[in-house]
N, C-alpha and C positions, 0 to 999 in steps of 0.2 A: 565443496560447497561454494556457493556464490554469496556475495555480500553487497547489499544496497543500503541506501540511507533514505529514510522517509522525511521529507521536508514539508512541514505544515505551514510555513510562512507565518509562524506565530510571533507576534511582536513582543519584545521585552518592553513593557510599558514604563519600566523604570529608566531605561536608557534610550529608547526610541519614541520620543514624545508624539502625542497626538498631532496629526492624523496618521502617524506611524509609517510614513513613506520610507524611512530608512531600513525597514525590515527587508525590503527586496534586494537592496545592495548587499546587505549582510548575508542573506541566504544565497545569493548568486556567488559571493566569494567562497562560501562553504562548498557549493557544488563544484566550482572550478578546482578547489583543492582536492575534493573527492576524486575528480577526474585524474589529477596528477598522481594521487596516491594509489590508483588502481582499483578503486571500487567498481563493482559491476553495474550498478544501477543508481540513478538519482530518481527517486519516486516523488512526484508532485501531488499534493493534496488540494482538492477543491473545497473552499469554504467561503461563506458569505456573512456579512452584516454584523460581525462581532469583533471587537479588539481583544477578547479574552481567549481567542483561539486563532485559527488561521485567517489570513487575508489573501485570498487567491481566487478571484472570480472566474478566471478562464485558464485552465491548465494547458490548453492547446496553444494559446498565445505565448505563455511562458516557455513551453517546450520548444516552440519554433525559435524563440529568442536564444535559448540555450543551445540549440542545434548548431548555431553558427559560432558559439564560443567554446564549445567542448570538442575534444578530439576522439575519445574512445568510449567514454562511459555511455551506457544505454540510458535513455530518458523514458521514464514511465509515468503513468498516472495512477495514483493510489489515494483516492480514486476519482473518476468522473461519476458524479451522482446521477445515475441514469434516469431516475424519475423526474429530474429537473431538466432533462435534455431531450433532444429529438434524435432517435437512433440513426437517421439518415445523415444528419450533421456530424454525429460522432464518427460514423464510418468515413465520411469525406475527410474530416480533420485528421483522423488517425492515419489515413493513407498519405495525406499531405505532409504531416510531420515526419512520417517514415522516409519520405523522399528528401526532405530538408536535412534530416540527420544522417543520411546515407545508410538507411536500414538499421537504425539504432533505437527504434521506438517499441514500447510495450504498452498495451492498453489494459488498465485495471479499472474495473467497474464496481459499483456498489449501490445499495438502495438508500443510503443516507441514515443518519442517526441524530440529527439536530432539528427539532421541530420548528424552531424559529426560522430556519432557512426555507422550509416548505411554506410556512405562513407568509414569508416575504414574497414568494413567487405565486402565492395563491394555489398551491398544489396540496391535495389532501394527504397529510402525513400518514394516516392509517391505511391509505391505499397504495403506499409506495411499493410494496412487494408485488402487488398485482400489476402495477404499471411496469415495473422492471421485468416481470415475467412475460408480459406482452412484447416488450421492446427487445429482449435478448434474442429470440429466434429471428426477428426481423434484422437485427444488426448482423448476426452471423450469416444470414442469407445475402445481405448486401456485400459483406466482405468477400464471400465466396463467389457469388455470381454477378455482382455489380448491378443487379436488378431486383426489384421487388414491387409487388402491388398488394396493398393491404387496406382493409376497411375494418377497423377494430374499435373497441370502446375508447381507447386512449390515443390511438394514432391512426391517421388516414393519409396514405400517400400512394403515388403511382409513378414508378420509374421503370418503363419497359419499352418494348418495340424499338424505335430508333434511338432511344435514350438509355443511358447507363451511368453508373457512378464513376465520376472522375474526381481526382486522379487515381491511378492504381498504385498501390504500395510496392516498394522494392522487395520486401520479404514475401516469400511464397509459403503457403497460399495466401497468407496475410500476417501481420504482426502478431506476436503472442498475445492472447487475451486471457486475463485473470478475472476472477470474481471474488470480492471480499465476502466472507461468510462467517457466521458464528452460531446461528440457529440451525436446528435440524432441517428446516425448510431450505435455507440458503445453501447449506452444505450439500444437500441432496441435489439441488439445481446445478451447482458447480460440477458435481461428479457426472450427473446424467448428460449434461450438455458439453462435457469435455473441456471445461475451463481449468486453468491453473487456479489454485486456492490461496487466498490471502487471509491470514488469521490475526486476531486482535492482539495488541500489545499488553492488554490487561488480563488475559486469560491465564490462569495457573497452569503449570506444566502438565499435571495429570489430565486436566480437561482437554488440553491441546492434543494429547495422545488419543483420547476418545474421539475428538473431532476428526483427526486425520484418518483414523480407522473407518469412520463412517464415510468419509469422502472416497477412500479407496474402494469401499464396497460398492458405492454408486458409480464409480468409474466403469465397472463392468457393464453398466446399462447404456453407455455412450453409443449412439448409433454410428454407423460407419461414416456417414456424411459429416460428422463433427469430430472425428478422431484425428484429423490432420492439424488441429490447433497446436502450434509449437509449444504452448504452455501446458497442455494436458498432462496431468500426473505430477506436476510440480507444485510444491507446497512452500510458500514464502511466509514465514512467521515474523510479524513485527514485534520488536522487543525494545524496551527502554534500556539504553546501554550507556555506561560511562566507565572508562578505563583509566586507571592511574597506576603509578609504580607499585603501590601496595593497596590491600583492601582498606586499610585505615585511611589512606590518602583519598581513595575514591569516595569513601563515606563522608569525609570532611568536606570535600569539594562539592558533593552532589546532594547531600541529605536535605538541606533546606529547599533546594529547587525541586527535587522530586516530590516532596511532600506538598509543596505549593501547587505543583501540577496535579497531584492526586486530588487536592481539595477542590479544584475546578470541576473535575468529573463527578464529584460528590455533591455539587452545588445546584443541580437541577438544570444545567445547560444542555445536557445530553439526554437523549430519549432512545427508545428502542433497545436493542441489545446492549449497546455501550452505556446506556442510561441505567441499566439494571445490573450489569456485571459487577460494578463497583459495590453495589449494595449486597449482592448475593455471594460474591467471592472475594472481593478486595476489602470489603468493609471490616472483616475480621482480621485483616492484615494491615492495620493502619500505621504501624510503626515501620521504620526503615528495615530493621532486621527481618520482620515478617515478609515484607515485600521482596527482600533479597533472597529469601528462601526459595520461592517458586514463581516469581513474576518478573522482576527486573534482572538485568545482567550487568551488575555493577561490581567492580573489584579490580584486582591486579590482572595482568594478561593471563596468568595461569588459571586464576579463578574463573574468568570469563570464558576462556577456551574450554575448560572442563564443563561448564554449564551448557555451552553450545553443543559440545559433543554429546552430552546427555540428551538434549533436545533432538539432535540428529538421530540418535539411536532409538529413542522412544517414539518419535513422531514421523520419522522419515523426511524431515525437513530438507529441502534441497537448497534453500537459501534463507538468510536472515536479513530482515529489514531493520537497520539500526534507527532508533528514534531517540530524541532527547528534547526537553523543553528549553526555552531560550534563557532561562534564569542563570545558567552557569557562566554566561559571558562568552564572547566570541573566542577569545584566546584559549580558554579552558576547553571549549567545545572542539576547537581545532586540535588541541593537544591530545584529547581523547581519541579523535578520529585517526590521528597520526600513529598513536601507540597501538590502536586496534589493527591498523593496516600493516604495521611492521612486526608486531609481536603475537597477534591473535590469528588473523586470517591465514598466514602461511601454515599454521599447524593444522588447519581444517580443510584447506583446498586439496582437491584430488583430481586426477585426470578425468576427462569427460567419459561418461558411460551411460548406458540406457537406464531410463527410469523404470522401475518396476518393484524391486524389493525395497525394504525400508532402509534406505541409505541415501547419501547424497548422489545427485546426478550431475 
C-alpha cells in the first residue's frame, strides 16, 4: 500500500491567532517532515472564506512552492474544486507543477461540499455536479491532446489550429487524475471515465466496501481513450488517523480534538454528501468508542495496522490518506506521523503489482 497525508490547512484558532497566517508555516513543516519520513503523497485541499476549516485559496500556488522544498514526496490536490475553476487553467497548472516537481504531481478533483464557498464565487451550488461533468471530459481531452474547442452551457473556449496547451507535463500520458466521490453518481463517473477514486474520511467501513465495489463495476465501462490514466483503478481512502504507543494513550491524546472536529461537520458548515453523511451515518456514533469502531483509525501501531489491513482486504484500497485536525498540537501530530511511518506503514507496504484484484497495488 501507499500512504499520503491530507493537509487541509485548517488553523488552530487557539494557537494560531486571527488572521491565522501561522497555519501555513506549520503545515509546511509537517509536509517537509512527511517527505523525510517516506510518505508517498502530500495532498493539498482547496478551501475558501472560513477560519473553521481550511485556508488554501490556490493549491497550485502552494504545490509549486512545495516542489522546490521537497525531494521525493508526490504532491497532489485533494481536491481542486472543479466547478469553481476553469478546466483549461487546471490542465495548464497541473502540467506546470508536474514540471516544477520533476514529475511528482497528482491531480485530484471534486465537486465541492461547502455551499458558502460557492456563494462567495457566485456559482450555483446545486449545479455543481452538472458543471463538473461538463468540465471533466474537456479537461481529459486537454491533458491528452493539448487542444480542445467547446461551446457548452458552463464553459466556452477554443484552443486549436496553431495553438495548443503549454506547458506539457513530464508524466506520460499525463499526471495521475483522481476524482473524489461518495454518491452513486460521482462514483459511477469516476469508474466510467477511468479516474482514480478518493473516498471520504467519515464513511463507515461497510459503506466503503460497497462504494469500491460500485466503482470497480463501472471501471469496466471506461472507454479505451481514457484507460491510460495512471490513477485508473486506484482507490485512496481518507481516514482520520492518530497513532500512539497504546490505544489508551491515543484516546487520551486525541479524543477532545476528534470530537471537536466532528462537531464542526455537524454544525451546518458542510453541504452535499459530507453535509449529510454525519447525520446519516456518523450521528449515531457520536462517542469516541463508536467512531473508533468503524470510522477513525486511532490507537496503537498494531491496532491501526490491523484496521488498515481490514480496509485493504474488504475495499481493495491501494492507499490511505491520513488526516487529522489541528487540535492535537504540532508536536503530537508529528509524533503520530513518525510512529505511523516507522511502525505501521512497513507492515502494509508490498512490492508494486498490477491493479485488478481486491488488494494493494
